[in-house]
Every structure is written in C-alpha cells, then in structure tokens.
C-alpha positions as CSV (number, residue, x, y, z in Angstrom):
1,M,-14.8,-24.6,-22.7
2,T,-11.0,-24.7,-22.8
3,D,-9.0,-27.2,-20.7
4,W,-7.5,-24.3,-18.9
5,L,-10.9,-23.0,-17.8
6,L,-11.9,-26.6,-16.7
7,N,-8.8,-26.8,-14.6
8,M,-9.5,-23.5,-13.0
9,E,-13.1,-24.5,-12.1
10,S,-11.7,-27.5,-10.2
11,K,-9.5,-25.4,-8.0
12,G,-9.9,-22.9,-5.2
13,I,-9.9,-19.2,-5.5
14,L,-7.4,-16.6,-4.1
15,Y,-9.2,-13.4,-3.1
16,V,-6.9,-10.3,-2.8
17,V,-8.7,-8.4,-0.1
18,S,-8.1,-4.7,0.7
19,T,-8.4,-3.9,4.4
20,P,-8.6,-0.6,6.3
21,I,-5.5,1.6,6.5
22,G,-6.5,2.8,10.0
23,N,-10.2,3.3,10.7
24,L,-11.7,-0.2,10.9
25,D,-15.0,1.1,9.7
26,D,-13.5,1.5,6.2
27,I,-13.8,-2.3,5.5
28,T,-16.2,-2.9,2.6
29,R,-19.3,-5.2,3.0
30,R,-17.9,-7.4,0.2
31,A,-14.6,-7.8,2.0
32,V,-16.4,-8.9,5.2
33,N,-18.4,-11.4,3.2
34,V,-15.3,-12.9,1.6
35,L,-13.5,-13.1,4.9
36,E,-16.4,-14.9,6.4
37,E,-16.7,-17.4,3.6
38,V,-13.0,-18.4,2.8
39,D,-11.4,-21.5,4.3
40,A,-8.4,-19.4,5.6
41,V,-6.9,-16.0,5.7
42,V,-3.3,-15.4,4.4
43,A,-1.9,-12.5,6.5
44,E,1.2,-10.4,6.5
45,D,1.0,-10.1,10.2
46,T,-1.4,-12.6,11.9
47,R,-1.5,-10.5,15.1
48,K,-2.8,-7.4,13.3
49,T,-5.2,-9.4,11.2
50,S,-6.5,-11.1,14.3
51,I,-7.5,-7.7,15.7
52,L,-9.4,-6.9,12.5
53,L,-11.2,-10.3,12.4
54,Q,-12.1,-10.0,16.1
55,H,-13.6,-6.5,15.4
56,L,-15.7,-8.1,12.6
57,G,-16.7,-11.1,14.8
58,I,-15.0,-13.5,12.4
59,S,-13.0,-16.6,13.5
60,K,-10.8,-18.0,10.8
61,T,-7.5,-20.0,10.4
62,L,-4.6,-17.6,9.8
63,I,-1.6,-18.4,7.6
64,S,1.5,-16.2,7.9
65,Y,2.8,-14.8,4.7
66,H,5.4,-12.0,4.8
67,E,8.5,-10.7,3.1
68,H,10.7,-13.2,4.9
69,N,8.8,-16.3,4.0
70,E,6.8,-15.5,0.8
71,H,9.1,-17.4,-1.5
72,K,9.0,-20.5,0.6
73,R,5.2,-20.2,1.4
74,A,4.0,-19.6,-2.1
75,G,4.2,-23.3,-3.2
76,E,2.4,-24.4,0.0
77,L,-0.4,-21.9,-0.7
78,V,-0.7,-23.0,-4.3
79,R,-1.1,-26.7,-3.2
80,K,-3.9,-25.6,-0.8
81,L,-5.7,-23.8,-3.6
82,E,-5.3,-26.8,-5.9
83,S,-7.0,-28.9,-3.3
84,E,-10.0,-26.6,-3.7
85,M,-9.4,-24.4,-0.6
86,S,-10.4,-20.8,-0.9
87,L,-8.0,-18.2,0.6
88,A,-8.1,-14.5,1.3
89,L,-4.8,-12.6,1.0
90,V,-4.6,-9.5,3.2
91,S,-1.7,-7.2,4.3
92,D,-1.3,-5.3,7.5
93,A,-3.3,-2.4,6.0
94,G,-4.6,-1.4,2.6
95,T,-4.2,-3.4,-0.6
96,P,-1.9,-6.4,-0.8
97,G,1.0,-6.2,-3.2
98,I,1.2,-2.4,-2.9
99,S,4.6,-2.1,-1.1
100,D,3.5,-5.3,0.7
101,P,3.8,-9.0,0.0
102,G,1.3,-10.2,-2.7
103,F,2.9,-10.2,-6.1
104,L,4.6,-13.6,-5.9
105,I,1.6,-15.6,-4.8
106,V,-0.6,-13.9,-7.4
107,R,1.9,-14.8,-10.1
108,E,2.2,-18.4,-8.9
109,C,-1.6,-18.8,-8.8
110,L,-1.9,-17.5,-12.4
111,N,0.9,-19.8,-13.5
112,H,-1.0,-22.7,-12.1
113,G,-4.4,-21.8,-13.5
114,I,-5.8,-20.7,-10.2
115,Q,-8.4,-17.9,-10.3
116,V,-7.4,-14.6,-8.5
117,V,-10.2,-12.2,-7.6
118,P,-9.7,-8.6,-6.4
119,V,-11.8,-7.3,-3.5
120,P,-10.9,-3.6,-3.7
121,G,-10.9,-1.1,-0.9
122,A,-8.7,1.3,1.0
123,S,-5.3,2.4,-0.3
124,A,-3.1,5.0,1.4
125,L,-1.7,6.4,-1.8
126,I,-5.1,7.0,-3.3
127,A,-6.5,8.4,-0.1
128,A,-3.6,10.9,0.2
129,L,-3.7,11.8,-3.5
130,T,-7.4,12.7,-3.6
131,V,-7.0,15.4,-0.9
132,S,-3.5,16.6,-1.9
133,G,-4.5,19.4,-4.2
134,L,-1.9,18.3,-6.7
135,P,-2.7,17.0,-10.2
136,M,-4.3,13.6,-10.1
137,D,-4.9,12.9,-13.8
138,R,-1.4,11.5,-14.3
139,F,0.8,10.2,-11.5
140,I,3.5,7.6,-10.7
141,F,3.8,5.5,-7.5
142,E,7.4,4.6,-6.4
143,G,6.7,3.0,-3.1
144,F,9.6,3.2,-0.7
145,L,12.9,4.6,-1.9
146,P,16.0,2.3,-1.7
147,H,17.8,2.8,1.6
148,K,21.2,2.8,0.1
149,K,22.1,1.3,-3.3
150,G,20.2,3.1,-6.1
151,R,18.7,5.7,-3.9
152,K,20.4,8.7,-5.5
153,K,19.7,7.5,-9.0
154,R,16.0,6.9,-8.2
155,I,15.6,10.5,-6.8
156,E,17.4,11.9,-9.8
157,S,15.0,10.1,-12.1
158,F,12.2,12.4,-10.8
159,K,14.0,15.6,-12.1
160,D,12.2,15.6,-15.5
161,E,9.1,13.7,-14.4
162,E,6.1,15.9,-15.2
163,R,3.6,13.6,-13.4
164,T,2.8,13.8,-9.7
165,V,5.2,11.5,-7.8
166,I,3.9,9.5,-4.8
167,L,6.2,7.8,-2.2
168,Y,5.8,5.9,1.0
169,E,8.2,6.7,3.8
170,S,8.9,5.7,7.4
171,P,9.2,8.1,10.3
172,H,12.9,7.2,10.6
173,R,13.8,8.4,7.1
174,I,11.2,11.1,6.3
175,L,13.5,14.1,7.1
176,R,16.3,12.6,5.1
177,T,14.0,12.0,2.2
178,L,12.6,15.5,2.2
179,R,16.1,17.0,2.3
180,E,17.4,14.8,-0.5
181,L,14.4,15.5,-2.7
182,R,14.7,19.3,-2.1
183,E,18.5,19.2,-2.9
184,T,17.9,17.3,-6.1
185,L,14.6,18.5,-7.4
186,G,14.4,22.0,-6.0
187,D,11.9,23.3,-3.5
188,R,8.8,21.8,-5.2
189,Q,5.3,21.8,-3.9
190,A,4.5,18.7,-1.9
191,V,2.0,17.2,0.5
192,I,2.4,14.7,3.3
193,G,-0.4,12.5,4.6
194,R,0.5,11.0,8.0
195,E,-1.5,8.4,9.9
196,L,-4.4,8.6,7.4
197,T,-7.9,7.7,8.7
198,K,-6.5,7.3,12.2
199,K,-7.1,9.4,15.3
200,F,-4.0,11.7,14.8
201,E,-4.4,12.0,11.0
202,E,-2.4,14.9,9.6
203,I,-2.3,16.3,6.1
204,V,0.4,19.0,5.6
205,R,0.9,21.0,2.4
206,G,3.8,23.3,1.4
207,T,7.2,23.2,-0.3
208,L,9.6,20.4,0.4
209,G,11.6,22.8,2.5
210,E,8.6,23.9,4.5
211,L,7.6,20.3,5.2
212,E,11.1,19.5,6.3
213,Q,11.1,22.4,8.8
214,H,7.6,21.4,10.0
215,F,8.6,17.9,10.9
216,E,12.0,18.9,12.3
217,S,10.2,20.5,15.2
218,K,8.0,17.6,16.0
219,T,8.2,14.1,17.4
220,I,7.9,12.0,14.2
221,K,5.5,9.0,14.4
222,G,3.3,7.1,12.1
223,E,3.4,6.1,8.4
224,F,3.9,8.7,5.7
225,V,2.6,9.2,2.2
226,L,4.6,11.9,0.4
227,I,3.3,13.5,-2.8
228,I,5.5,15.7,-4.9
229,S,4.5,17.9,-7.8
230,G,5.9,17.1,-11.2
231,K,8.4,19.3,-13.1
232,G,7.0,22.8,-13.6
233,K,5.7,24.0,-10.3
234,P,1.9,24.3,-10.0
235,Q,0.3,27.3,-8.3
236,R,1.2,27.4,-4.6
237,L,-1.3,25.5,-2.4
238,K,-3.1,28.1,-0.3
239,D,-4.1,25.9,2.7
240,T,-0.5,25.0,3.6
241,N,-1.2,24.0,7.2
242,I,2.3,25.2,8.1
C-alpha cells in the first residue's frame, strides 16, 4: 500500500451529497444514511439545510460554506477532515459544485490526500433535459451567463454549437436572456423548466420568441433551467404548452 493511501486512511472523508431540488421526497436513502452518520454537515445555507434535516428527523452540527466565505473556510474544513472528522457537503438544492460552492473544497481535499465520495441524486439540469424533447446524447452546460463582462461573447459562442445548450437563469434576468439569445442565435427551439419538482412546476416548450412572449405576460417567479437546441433546428416540438 502506498504512503498516499495510508495517509488517506488516517483522515476523514468528505461526502458530496446531492439533495432535493424541490420535492423533499426526492432525497435518496443513501443520502439520508450519510447525513445521519457524518460528524457535521457543510451547508451553503444553514437555514435551508436545517429545514431538510428537520424533515428527515436528523440533528447535526451545521457549518456555513457559501460563495462569500468558501476561500477562507476551505482550510478550516481540511483541518477538520485531517483530524478524522467526516463531513457532508450540501448545497441549497441539487448537486454541490454545479453552479454552487463545492469545487474549491473538493480540490483542497484532494490536494491534501483526503478522500472525496460522491452521493449522487437530484440535479435540475438533468431533470429538465430528460423531459425537454431536445437531443440528450450530446449537450453542454453553461450555468449562469455573466451579468455584464463577457456576456455577449458567451452568447455568441453558441452560434455554431451543434450540441444542446443548458443554462440556469434567475427570474430577474430570464426575459433579457431570452431576448439576447433570440437576437444572436435566431428563433431556435427551446424549453424552460421552472420550479422543477415543486408545487407550481412548469415546463414550457416553443421557440425563444414564444417563450419570451409567454413569460412577458406572467408574474415571473422561481428558478429557471433554459434548454436551447443546437445549430440546425430540430423538428418543432408539438406539445409547446404555449
């Protein structure tokens, strides 16, 4: 056995745990077991994670870890893991590191010979893609578009992209994003998943222009997954919901 493996065995484990994106019943049995067994839970928002743990009947120490403190907190977490503590990393919803904090602590753990174990589960981008009706064999995920610098360049990079493109967007910018995508890419087929797995879940299919018109006439709330067809329009989706 190598020295590196011996060192890893003498340290704690960081579990990267996916949590529900809305419906709390989407938690996996394995995730529940891990949350019950770890020494503490590292959470993007301790208030939201407290609700989940209370729903599961789990009482656990919570450690705040979000975009404003992740650089500072990473070293502290590594020291805890080196002292043989086991930690579960969770985000507000879905899979940590996917447009949420997670990458830095995972990298630091690996650099210090600490084992990182995935506990997979819900992911909004995959949930939306599977029911989109757009090609799923090849796709790219771009997360949130830049708000200002680099935004135009990023959108223009999709012009010749043949794969399905997946974005996240907030209710405050969804109309702007739909308009800019339509102006740059043309009126491509697209799908929006809003509030996925929640009470007011909505999946809307149509062209970028139709989606823009649809949400212009509504009070916009919730989190959005936007899926855009690649270059070369596919056959029009029949169940447009518009």
